[in-house]
Each structure stands twice: as C-alpha cells, then as structure tokens.
N, C-alpha and C positions, 0 to 999 in steps of 0.2 A: 497339161504339159505343153511345152513349147520347144520340142525337139525337132531336128531336121527331118526325122521320120516319125510320123504320128501313128500310134496304134489304131487298129490292128494291122500288122504286117504278117502275111502268111509265110511260113518258112519254106526254104528251098528243100526239095525232096530228092529221093534217090530211087533208082531202078535197080533190080537185081541182075547180077551177072555171075557166071559160074566161077571165075578166077580173078585174082588180083592182076590188073593190067600192068604190063612191063613199060618201063620208060623207053621212048625211042632212042636209038643210038645218038649220043652226043647232046642230048637235050633233056631238060627236066620239065615234063608236061604235067605230071601228076604229083600230088601230095597225098599221103596215106595217113589215116587216123584210126584208132580203135572205134568200133561201133558200140556206144554205150547203151545199156538196157535200162532206160528210165523214161521220164516224161520230157518230151521236147519242150523247150521253154525259150521264148524271146523275152528278154528282160529290158525294160525301159526305165532309166533313172533320170529324173530331173530334180536335182536338189534332194529334198527329203521325200520326194514322191517316187515310189517304185511300183511299177506294174509288171506282172508276169503273165504272159499270154501262152495258152496251150497251142498245140499244132493247129487247132481250128480257129485260133484267134480269140478264144474266150479267156477272160481274166481268171486267174487261179491263185492270186497272191494270198487270198484269205486262207487257203489250205496250207500255205508254206510261210508262216510268219518268220521262221528261222532263216529261210533263204532271203526274205526281205531284209532282215537284219544283217545277214552276211553281205548282201549286195551293197547296202549302205556303208558297210565297213570297208569293202574291198574294191568296188567299182568307182570309176571317175564320176564326178558330180553330174555330168550330162553325157549320157551315152545310150546306145542300143546294142545289145550283144545277143548272139544266138548260142544256145547251148542245151544241156540236158540236166535235169534234176535227177539225182540218184540218192539212194539210201544204202549205206554200207553196213554190213554186219560183221562183228568180230569172228575170228575163227574159233574152233572148239579146242585148239591146242593139240589136236591129234590128226584127224582125217582131213580137216579142211582149214585153210587160212581165211583171212578176211575176204568177203565177197559181196557182190551186189544183191539186194533183196527187193525184187519188183513188187512182191505182195505187200511189203511194208509201205510202199508208195501208194498203192491202191487204198489202203486203210485211211489215208489222209483225206480222201474225198468224202467227207462226212459233214452232215448238216450242223452238228453241234460244235460250236466254237470251243467249248471246254475240252471236248475230245481231241480236236485238232491241236490245241495248246499242249495237252498231255503227251500226245504222240511226238510233237515237235521237240519236247523236252526229253522224252525217252529214247527216240530214234531220230536224231537230227539229220536233216537232208543236206546234201552238198550240191553245188552248181559247178558243172564242168563246161567251160566256155570254149567254143571252137571257131567263132567268127565275130568280127566287130562291124556293125552296119552303120553306126554313127558315133562320132566322138566330138565333144564340145559342140561347136556350131556346124560341123562338117558332116555331110551325107557321104559315107564311104561306099554305099551299096553298089554304085555304078563302077567302082574301080576294080581292077583285077584282084583276084584272091591273094596273090603274092603281096600286094600292098596292104590289104586288110590284115594279113597275118603279121606283117611288120608292126602294124598298130597294136595287134594283140600281144606281141612280144613286149612292146613298150609298157603294157599295163602291169607286167610282173606279177601275174596271178599265181601264187604258189601256196595257197591254202591259208588257214586250215579248212575253210568251207567253200572257197571259190578257187578253182584251179583252171589253168589252161590245159587243154587236152594234149597228150603226147602226139607228136607227128614225125613223119620221116618221108624222105624222097627216095628211099631205097626199097625197091619192090621185094627184095629178099628179106629185109627186116619186117616188112608188112606181112609177109607170109609166115614168118616166125610168130608175130603177134597173133595172127589168125589161129594158130594152134595153141599158143601158150595162154593168151588172155582169157580164153573161155573158162579156165579154171577159177577165174576171179568173178565170173558171172557176166562177162561181156559177150556179145553174140555175133562178132564178125569184124570186118574191116570196111571202111569207107574210103573211096578214092575220089579226089576232087581235082579239077583242072585249074592250074595256077593262073591262067589268063582269063578265067571266066568272071564276069560280074555276078553279083548276087541276083538270083532269079526266083522271086517269090512264087510258090506253088507250082514250080516247074521241076520235073524229074530230071535234073541235069547232073546229079551226082550218081556215083555207082556204089552199090553195096554188095559185099560178098559175105554170105552167111553160110553156116554149117548146114549140110544136107545129109541126113541119115535115114535109115529105115528100121522098123521094128515089127515083129509079129505080135499082134494084140488080139485080145478076146472081144468078141461082140456080145454085149449083154443087154442091149436095148436100143430103142430109137425114139426120137421126137419127130412129130409131124411138122411139115413146113407150114409157114404162116398162111400160105395160099391153099393149103389142103382143104378139101371138102369131103363130106361123106360119099358123094358120088364119084369124086376124083381124089382119092387119098394119095398124098405125096410125102415121101420121107424128107425131113429137114436135115437131120443129123444122126449119125450113128454114135452110140455111146460105147466107149472103149475101156477095157480093163487089163490089168496085169496082176498076176499072182505074186504076193510077197514071197511065198514058198511053193515049190513044185509039189503037186499032188495034195495041196491043202485047199479044199473048196471054200473054206471060210475066209481065205486071205485075199480075195479078189478086190483090188483097189481101183477106184475110178481114176483114169489117167487123162481123160479129155474126149474130144469129139472129132469125127471126120465129117465134113460138110462140103458145100460148094459143088453140088451135082447139077448137071443139066436137067431141065424139066422132065424130059423123057426118061432119064435115068432114075429120077425120083419116083416116078410111077412104077417103073419096072422093079425097083428095089422093094417097094411096098408089097407087090405081088410075090416076089421071090422070098421075102421074109415072113409072109403070112403063116406058113406052117410052123414057125418057131415061136409064135406069140403065146405067152403065158396068160391064161385066162384069170381075171381077178377073182379073189375069193376062194381059190382052190388051194389044196395043199402044196401044189407046185409053186403057186405064187408066194405062199408063205415061206417056202424054202429058197426063193431066189436070193442070191447073195446081197442084193441091194433092197430087200423087202422092207427094211426099216427106215427108208428115206422119209416117210411121212412123220416119223417121230420128231417132235419139235426140237429136242436136244440134238438130234442128228442134223436136222435141217439148218440150224444156225451155226453148226460146226462146234458147239461146246462139248460134244461127246467124242470129238476126234475128227476124222476126215469128213469133209462135206460131201454129201451124196448128190447124184445128178438131178434130183428133184428139188434141191434146196433153193430157197429164196435168199437174196442178198441185196445190198443197196444198189448193185450194178443191174439187177434184173428188173428194177422199177415196176414191180407188180406183174411182170409177164408170167404167163402160164408155162412153168418149167416141168410139168408132169411128163412122164415118159412111159412108153410101152415096154415092159420087160420081155426079154426073149430067153428061151432056153439057151444055156451057155454051151453051144455046140460048134459055133463058127469061129474061124480064125482068119484074120485079114492082115495083109502087109500094108503099112502106112509109112509115109515119109514125114519126117519131123526135123526141126532145126536143133532145138536143145530143150532141156528140162528146166522147169522152175520148181524146185523141190521134188515132189513125187509125181508131178504132172507134166504133160507137154505144155511148153510156154505158149504156143500158138496152135491154131486148128491144124490137125494132122491131115495129110493128103492120102486119099484112098489110092492104093497101087493095084492090088489084086487079092483075090481070095486065096487062102492057103489050105486046101483040103488035105494036104499031107501032114498038117500039124495038129496035135492034140491040144485043146485049150489049156489043159493042166500044165503043159510044158512052157507056156508063155509067161515068163517071170521077168523081174527087173534085171536079172543077171545078164541078159542079152544086151542091155543098153551100154553104149560106149561111155566110159567114164573119162571126162576131161582131166588133163594133168592139172594138179593144183597150182595156183598162182596167187601170191599174196597181193591183194588190192592195195595194201599200204605202199607198195612199190610204185603204184600209179598215182595214188592220191595221198601223199605223205601228210600225216597229221589230221586227216579227215575224221570226223566223228564216226565211230563204229569200226575203224580199222585197227585200233589198238587191242 
C-alpha cells in the first residue's frame, strides 16, 4: 500500500464519563454519536487492496471477506477510515425488532476459511464509518474533526453494508439516543471535540454507557492465575440468575465478577471456604452446574454454555471452577445484557444477606425499549 497513512494505525480511544456533556452557550464544541457494539476497525483501501485492522492493529480482513467486498464497492479507491464492524439480526416480529448481535461477530474469529465464508454468507457484517483519516493522497488525521466529518459526508455512505454513523450536535438528542438506541443493541453514546485532530491510542473521546445493578447468585469461583496452594487467591466469582423463582434447576450462568485487589482476593478465598462443595459428594452431584464436564454441555451444543466450558477464545486455558453451595447473594454493577448474559465483567458492589438466592431472577433486569436497527442502518443485511 502507498497511502498517506500506512498501517498499522492505532485507533483513537475513549474514557468513561457519567453524563452526556452539554454544549457551551453559543458554541458547538461537541459532536455526539451512538456507541456501536461491534469490532473496532480501521480500514485501509488502496485500489483493489483492502486491509482491516483491529483495535490492536492486527489485520482481520480474512475473517470479514464480506466487509472487504463492501469496502471495495462503497469506499473511495484510496482512503483510510475508522469505524465499527457490526452484525445485525432481524427481529422476531413480536417482542424485538432488528438488533446488533455481538456473539455472531465472535464466531467469525475462526481458523477455518470455509467456516468464515459460510458465516459471511449466512450473517453478513456491515461497516459503520465515523471518521476519515486519509483520502486520496491527503493525510487528514491532523486536521480538526469538523473537517474530517465534512470529508465523511462527501463519501455519501448510505448502505447497504457501509454506512456513515448518525451524529448530532444537540445534547438533548444525544440523551434521547442514549435511552432509545439500547433497544437496538447499541451500548451508549460517544462525544467528540470538533476541533481535535485524530489522536491514535489516546483516550481523547468521551463515552457514556449504561450503569445498572442486579442482585445475583454466587455459585462458584475460579482461582486467580497467580494463586498458589500456600497463597490461594480468588480470580473471579461465577454468577447466576434463576429463570423462574423457587426453581432450583433453572439457575443460568450470567457472567463473572472480577478485578479485585490482591488483598481482597485472599480475603475472599478465606471467606468463601465454608461454602466449597467437595468433589465426589452427593452435594457436588446436585450442584446446578454439575454437568459442565459433559462434552455436549461444554461445547454449547446441549444449550447454554457452562462456566467450565472451553471455546476458541479460551485458547486451552484451565477454566475449571470451584462450585459453592448456592447460599450467597451479591449486588453487581453492569452496563447491559448480551442475550441471557452480562455483556462485560460485572462489578462487585456488596453482599446482600437480606436476599434469598431463589428470589434472584431475570425479572429484576431493566428491559430496554425496543428500537428497530433498520432505522439506523437502512438496508443493512439482517435488518429486514
């Protein structure tokens, strides 16, 4: 490639803030965009050559041949753009409209080219573009964002597989998006300074994400990678929710809580020791996740994946866990759900000794208002 910006270029990053910032009186400082829940992608096109880099600067075009074809069809012959690769799923015609599916993206990272081609055909991905870093022979990365957005508008990216992201300079509209777009699978709002140049690998953007809490059941733990027999340390707590109240067989694995200080990891291990279920006992056989060693359960073919399951993401890591008696309830913070699980690691808030585990069901979770993704990505695959 002979572009003004040569790969790899690390993307500009964001730091979390609690609220959408207001515009100063009489001046437009900020532009607001939806925060897409996909794979960050810097796309380099030079004629028939397309490279797609991940957030870490690693090429990933082999996993997204459909996006390569879409870029060749929609993008200028020589350019560098910043965006997000997303996969849309059609609605079910009743409870939910078209929405983003992050899990479908993860399935693309597969060693078999035949599998990638099949998924590209069955669930085509789309590229949402929100910045232009180079165009023709011009490096635009040092220019103010307002000029780069003018260049983006000039590309007229309106689908079906390459779209310019919606944006506004009205903070009130951005707050409306924050509430409404979650129903389509988006996870917040991003605010950018219109006068800023592109700043690779710098947290110069602002992101506003949903913050919620839930009371969940503690059903096990994994040891930390630095744990030793003489100094045992908790790595993560395994969390569950009941599909139905007072149904002990309906406990679903919903995610983990982690990121504890070292001293807290040791204290947690001692605190939870009385709850450990000894292997080979009747109590162990009766644990709600006792079947995680079943191969059909481990690979997900028998339904929900269990917390001991291997996947291509685990890369051979030991994911075995220590089951605990299902007696403790804790409050955790989370941003949003991906299907039946927390999309990201949940944050430990406090123990809830006043709650019975059997009362911790999915019913307590906040349901986002439905929003049809087709309104944001008209004509995109999966939105019809």
